[in-house]
C-alpha positions as CSV (number, residue, x, y, z in Angstrom):
1,M,0.0,0.0,0.0
2,R,1.3,3.4,-1.0
3,S,1.9,5.7,2.0
4,S,-0.2,8.9,2.5
5,G,2.9,10.7,3.7
6,H,6.3,10.5,5.4
7,M,7.2,12.0,8.8
8,H,10.6,12.2,10.3
9,W,10.4,12.0,14.1
10,N,13.5,13.0,16.0
11,I,13.2,10.8,19.1
12,A,16.8,11.2,20.3
13,D,19.1,14.1,20.9
14,W,22.2,12.0,21.6
15,C,24.4,9.8,19.5
16,N,27.0,7.3,20.5
17,Y,29.2,8.4,17.5
18,R,31.2,11.6,17.2
19,C,31.6,12.0,13.4
20,S,33.6,15.0,12.3
21,Y,31.2,15.7,9.5
22,C,28.0,15.5,11.5
23,C,25.7,18.4,10.4
24,E,23.9,18.4,13.8
25,G,27.0,19.2,15.9
26,R,25.5,17.5,18.9
27,S,26.5,18.3,22.5
28,E,26.5,15.7,25.3
29,P,23.1,16.0,27.1
30,A,22.5,14.6,30.6
31,P,21.2,11.0,30.4
32,E,17.7,12.0,31.3
33,Q,17.6,14.5,28.4
34,R,18.9,12.2,25.6
35,F,15.5,10.9,24.4
36,I,12.0,12.1,24.1
37,D,9.8,11.4,27.2
38,E,6.4,9.8,27.5
39,G,4.7,13.2,27.3
40,M,6.3,13.9,23.9
41,I,5.5,10.4,22.8
42,A,1.9,10.9,23.7
43,A,1.7,14.2,21.9
44,G,3.3,12.7,18.8
45,L,1.0,9.8,18.7
46,A,-2.0,12.0,19.2
47,F,-1.0,14.0,16.1
48,L,-0.4,10.8,14.1
49,S,-3.9,9.6,15.1
50,G,-5.3,12.5,13.1
51,L,-3.4,11.7,9.9
52,P,-4.7,9.6,7.0
53,R,-3.5,6.0,7.0
54,P,-0.8,5.0,6.5
55,W,2.0,7.4,7.0
56,V,5.6,6.3,7.2
57,V,7.0,7.4,10.5
58,R,10.8,7.5,10.3
59,L,12.4,7.5,13.7
60,S,15.7,9.4,13.5
61,S,18.1,12.0,14.8
62,G,20.9,11.1,17.2
63,E,20.8,7.3,17.6
64,P,17.1,6.3,17.8
65,S,17.8,2.6,18.4
66,A,19.2,3.5,21.8
67,H,15.8,4.9,23.0
68,P,14.8,2.7,25.9
69,G,11.1,2.8,24.8
70,L,11.8,2.2,21.1
71,L,10.0,-1.1,20.7
72,D,6.9,0.0,22.6
73,L,6.8,3.2,20.5
74,V,7.0,1.2,17.3
75,R,4.1,-1.0,18.3
76,R,2.0,2.0,19.2
77,I,2.8,3.7,15.8
78,C,1.8,0.5,13.9
79,A,-1.4,0.1,16.1
80,L,-2.6,3.4,14.7
81,G,-2.4,2.0,11.2
82,H,0.9,3.7,10.3
83,R,4.2,2.2,9.2
84,A,7.4,2.4,11.1
85,A,10.9,3.1,9.8
86,M,14.2,3.9,11.5
87,E,17.5,5.5,10.5
88,T,20.4,4.0,12.5
89,N,24.1,3.7,12.6
90,L,23.7,0.0,13.4
91,S,26.1,0.2,16.3
92,L,24.0,-1.9,18.8
93,P,23.9,-5.7,18.8
94,A,22.0,-7.1,15.8
95,E,19.3,-8.5,18.2
96,R,18.2,-4.9,18.8
97,Y,17.3,-4.4,15.1
98,L,15.8,-7.8,14.8
99,A,13.5,-6.8,17.7
100,F,12.6,-3.6,15.9
101,I,11.6,-5.5,12.8
102,A,9.5,-7.9,14.9
103,A,7.8,-5.1,16.8
104,A,6.8,-3.4,13.5
105,G,5.6,-6.7,12.0
106,G,3.5,-6.1,8.9
107,G,3.8,-2.3,9.6
108,L,7.6,-2.2,8.8
109,A,8.3,0.4,6.2
110,Y,12.1,0.1,6.1
111,L,15.3,0.1,8.2
112,H,18.0,2.5,7.0
113,A,21.5,1.5,8.2
114,S,24.1,4.3,7.8
115,L,27.8,3.3,7.8
116,H,30.2,5.9,9.4
117,L,33.7,4.7,8.7
118,E,35.2,7.2,11.1
119,Q,33.5,5.2,13.9
120,A,32.4,1.8,12.8
121,D,34.2,-1.5,11.9
122,P,33.0,-2.1,8.3
123,E,33.2,-5.9,8.7
124,E,31.0,-5.8,11.8
125,F,28.6,-3.5,10.0
126,L,28.5,-5.7,6.9
127,A,27.9,-8.8,9.0
128,K,24.9,-7.1,10.7
129,C,23.5,-6.0,7.4
130,L,23.7,-9.6,6.0
131,R,22.1,-11.0,9.2
132,L,19.2,-8.5,8.9
133,Q,18.8,-9.2,5.2
134,E,18.6,-12.9,5.8
135,S,15.9,-12.4,8.4
136,L,13.9,-10.1,6.1
137,R,14.4,-12.4,3.2
138,G,12.8,-15.2,5.3
139,Q,9.8,-12.9,5.7
140,G,9.7,-12.1,2.0
141,V,10.4,-8.4,2.5
142,Q,14.2,-8.2,1.8
143,D,13.7,-4.8,0.1
144,K,13.0,-3.3,3.6
145,L,16.7,-2.8,4.3
146,Q,18.5,0.3,3.0
147,V,22.2,0.8,3.4
148,S,24.2,4.1,3.0
149,A,27.7,5.4,3.6
150,V,29.0,9.0,3.8
151,A,31.4,9.8,0.9
152,L,34.5,10.5,2.9
153,P,37.1,11.5,0.3
154,E,39.9,9.5,1.9
155,R,37.7,6.3,2.0
156,L,36.2,6.2,-1.5
157,A,38.1,3.1,-2.6
158,Q,37.0,1.3,0.5
159,I,33.4,2.4,0.1
160,G,33.5,1.2,-3.5
161,E,34.7,-2.2,-2.4
162,L,31.9,-2.4,0.2
163,A,29.4,-1.4,-2.4
164,D,30.5,-4.3,-4.6
165,R,30.1,-6.8,-1.7
166,L,26.7,-5.5,-0.7
167,R,25.5,-5.6,-4.3
168,R,26.4,-9.3,-4.6
169,Q,24.0,-9.8,-1.6
170,G,21.3,-7.9,-3.3
171,L,21.8,-4.6,-1.4
172,V,22.4,-1.2,-3.0
173,L,24.7,1.2,-1.2
174,I,23.4,4.8,-1.1
175,L,26.3,7.3,-1.3
176,Q,25.6,10.3,0.9
177,D,27.2,13.7,0.4
178,C,29.7,14.6,3.1
179,Y,29.0,17.7,5.3
180,D,31.9,20.1,5.8
181,R,31.3,21.6,9.2
182,R,33.8,24.4,8.6
183,R,32.2,25.5,5.4
184,R,28.7,24.6,6.6
185,A,28.0,23.0,3.2
186,F,27.8,19.6,1.7
187,R,30.7,18.3,-0.4
188,P,29.0,16.6,-3.4
189,A,29.5,12.8,-3.7
190,P,31.9,12.0,-6.5
191,G,31.1,11.0,-10.1
192,G,32.7,8.1,-11.9
193,A,32.8,4.4,-11.1
194,I,31.7,4.6,-7.5
195,S,28.6,6.7,-8.2
196,A,27.7,4.3,-11.0
197,Q,27.5,1.6,-8.3
198,C,25.7,3.7,-5.7
199,R,22.5,5.7,-5.5
200,R,23.0,9.3,-4.3
201,E,20.6,10.9,-1.8
202,A,17.7,12.6,-3.5
203,V,18.4,15.8,-1.7
204,A,21.8,16.5,-3.3
205,E,20.7,15.1,-6.7
206,F,17.7,17.4,-6.8
207,N,19.8,20.5,-6.0
208,R,22.4,19.8,-8.6
209,E,20.0,18.8,-11.4
210,A,17.2,21.3,-10.9
211,G,19.3,24.3,-9.9
212,G,17.6,24.7,-6.6
213,P,14.0,24.3,-5.5
214,R,12.9,27.9,-4.8
215,G,9.5,28.6,-6.5
216,R,8.8,25.0,-7.3
217,L,5.6,23.4,-6.0
218,C,6.6,21.0,-3.2
219,A,4.7,18.5,-1.1
220,A,6.7,19.2,2.0
221,G,4.3,20.2,4.8
222,L,1.5,18.3,3.1
223,R,3.0,14.8,2.6
224,W,6.4,15.3,4.3
225,L,6.8,16.5,7.9
226,L,9.5,16.9,10.5
227,L,8.7,16.5,14.2
228,D,11.8,17.7,16.1
229,F,13.1,16.6,19.5
230,S,11.4,19.5,21.3
231,G,7.9,18.8,19.8
232,R,7.9,21.4,17.1
233,L,6.5,20.5,13.7
234,W,8.2,21.7,10.5
235,R,7.4,21.7,6.8
236,C,10.9,20.4,6.1
237,Q,14.6,20.3,7.2
238,A,15.3,23.7,5.4
239,A,12.5,25.4,7.5
240,R,14.0,24.1,10.7
241,R,17.5,25.2,9.8
242,E,16.2,28.6,8.8
243,E,14.9,29.1,12.3
244,Q,18.1,27.9,13.9
245,A,20.3,30.1,11.7
246,S,18.2,33.3,12.1
247,R,17.0,32.7,15.7
248,L,13.5,33.7,14.6
249,A,10.7,32.7,16.9
250,E,9.1,31.1,13.8
251,S,10.2,30.4,10.3
252,R,8.2,30.2,7.1
253,G,7.9,26.5,7.6
254,F,6.9,26.3,11.3
255,L,3.7,24.3,11.6
256,G,3.1,24.3,15.4
257,D,4.2,23.0,18.7
258,L,2.7,19.7,19.7
259,R,3.5,20.1,23.4
260,R,1.2,23.1,23.3
261,G,-1.6,21.4,21.4
262,G,-0.6,22.8,18.0
263,G,0.5,21.1,14.8
264,R,-1.0,21.2,11.4
265,R,-0.4,20.1,7.8
266,L,-0.5,22.3,4.8
267,G,-3.7,22.0,2.8
268,K,-2.0,21.7,-0.6
269,P,1.5,21.8,-2.2
270,E,3.1,25.3,-2.0
271,P,6.0,26.9,-3.7
272,C,9.3,26.2,-1.9
273,P,10.8,29.4,-0.4
274,Y,14.3,28.0,0.0
275,E,17.4,28.1,-2.2
276,C,18.7,24.8,-1.0
277,C,16.5,21.7,-0.4
278,L,17.5,19.6,2.6
279,C,14.6,17.1,2.4
280,P,13.1,15.0,-0.4
281,G,9.8,16.8,-0.5
282,R,9.1,15.7,-4.0
283,A,9.8,12.0,-3.4
284,I,7.6,10.8,-0.6
285,E,8.2,7.1,-1.1
């Protein structure tokens, strides 16, 4: 069944990795402040209960698989008739991710595993991917596993080798642009042989091919939403970053605060007001 929309839900403000290229630039919060609490979970689920079914709810930001209430949250999302997805660095034992798959059951949208070669052992990461793929294949849903790697310039040869190994197992490696924290900009993924083997993120591809999204009709805010760690709802990633950069109380893409009983979707596609698109608003699936 085609999804009605796609919402990224940032359920963690803490990550166990410290990647030099992380575009979030996370601090080290106190343990009790690392993950959304039951109040925020209840507010998010209440908002989801008002959306048409099914939406894909992608649990992300920080390391969501470390959230102590992850499995219960996934069951509650799927009980509402929505589908659960998660973006993870795959750093916890494989059993954690098998439990996530089991908790979602028939409501599993996908599991996105991101390889960070500054932090992770590639052989261990690959072994986990193959174990998860074997489990999903046994359920007839092997296409639910996605794998990506950040295009670190000094690791491109290694990434290309890993892409070959994954492809032989039926997995496609998504090559992500690398964020340069000093320049506050993404370094484009390279062309050539490696990119021929890997699928780039829709975000960077759209910006390069279309010359920027400003003025184009976009489904973000209608069929794509971002719910951040503090409970604020955004039209897209660019809207949230605009607010962070300008320190405005609200940005052009702010859609309400769920903790205060707010939160709305746009009623129709609207022209994008941003020069750089940081979310795949056009490609919902």
